[in-house]
N, C-alpha and C positions, 0 to 999 in steps of 0.2 A: 504494500500500500504506500510505503514511503516513496518508492520509485515513481509511482503515478503522481504523487504529490509534487515531487521534484520536477517532473515533466510539465505539470500544470503550472507550477511556479515560473518555469522558464518561458512558457507560452504567454502567461500574463505579463511578464516583464517585456518580452518582445512586442506584444501588442501595445503595451503602455508607450513604448517608444514609437511604434508605427503610427499611432493615431495622434501623436503629440501636437501636430499642426492644428488640430481641432481646437486646442486650447488658445491658440494665438488670437482668435477673435475676441476673447475675454468674456464670452457669454456664459461660461460654465464655471462652477466652483470646482476646485481641485478634487474634493471628495466625490462629487457627482461624476467627475471624469473617471476617477479610480473605480468607482462602483460599476460604471458602464463598461470599462475595460475588462473587469473581472467577469461580468455577466456575458459579454460577447465572447470572451475566451472560452467559457463553458459551452456557450451555444455552438461555436464552430467545432467543438469536439463531439457534437452529436447529442448533447443534452436537450431535453425538452425545455420549454420556456419556464415551467414551474420548477424543474430541477435546477436550472441555472439561477433562477431567482432565489431559491432557498439556499443554494450554495454560496451565493453572493451575500445574502442577508440572513445568516443563521439566527441572529437575535430576533429579527422580525418574525421569522418562522416560528420560533419558540413562543413569542408573545401572542401571535395570532392563534396558535393552537391552544395556548393557555386560556385565552379569552373565549374559546369555543367558536371562533369565526368559521362560518360555513365555507365549504369548498367553493361555492359559487362566488362569495365575496373575495376569497383569496384569489380566485381566478381573475377577478376584475382588477385587483392590485397588480398581479403579474402582467396582465394584458396592457394595462396603462403604462407600466414601466417599459415593456417591450416596444410599445408604439412611440415612446418618447423620441424627440428629435435627436438627442445625443446618441442614443442606442442605435437608432436607424442609420445615422451617418456612419457609425462604426461598422454595422452589419453590411451596409452597401459597399464599403471598402473591403471588407473581409471576403465577400463573395467573389468567386472566380467566374468571370463571364463564360457562358456556355460555348461561345465561339472559340474561346481559348482552350477550354477543356476538350473540345471535339475537333481540334485542328486535324488530327489524323483521319477522322471520319470524313471531314470535308475534302481532304486530299484524295482519299479513296474514292469518293463520289466523282471528283473531277477526273480521276484516272479511268473510272468506269465509263463516264460520258465520252472521254477521248477514245477509249477502246470501241465503243459503239459507233462513234462518228467515223472511225477508220475502217471498221471490219464488219459492221452489220450487213446482213444480206438485203434488208429492206431500205430503199432510198428514203422512205419516210422516217424510219428510225434514225438513219444517219443525219437527216436534216434536223430532226428534233434534238438530237444530241449536240449537234453543232450550234443550233440556236440557243440551247440551254447554256452551253459554254460561253457563248458571246454575251448573253444576258448577265451571267453571274461573274464572269471574269473581265468585265469591262474596265476601262481606265478609271482610276479613282476620281471622284468629283472634286473640283476645286473648293477649298474651304476658305 
């Protein structure tokens, strides 16, 4: 268990540094930033919103349970924290874009279209493959 804790600590530290530019605008308190970093660190390791919230705020968890707060009310607290602007900024940065994750699949699709364009028996299939390649591999638009 200690090993997992060490890994989690390193992840939190790395995330603390990764998101530090969010603090530059001065809109957030340091403690809010630290709490959001911890929460997001748990989230990106596959924890549910509730698990990440309770691991981030164990004292709140204990107080809510001691008061007999319903699961529905606890869920509302968790949801509100998860939807917060600071947490959302961090989660958006933490997510790897699907186009980046699937670059190998994209290249495979391009290769398949190229193969069809060159070798398909049907002229229509060759045309559709060539058209698809032209549409998807066009020059980048000027920004």
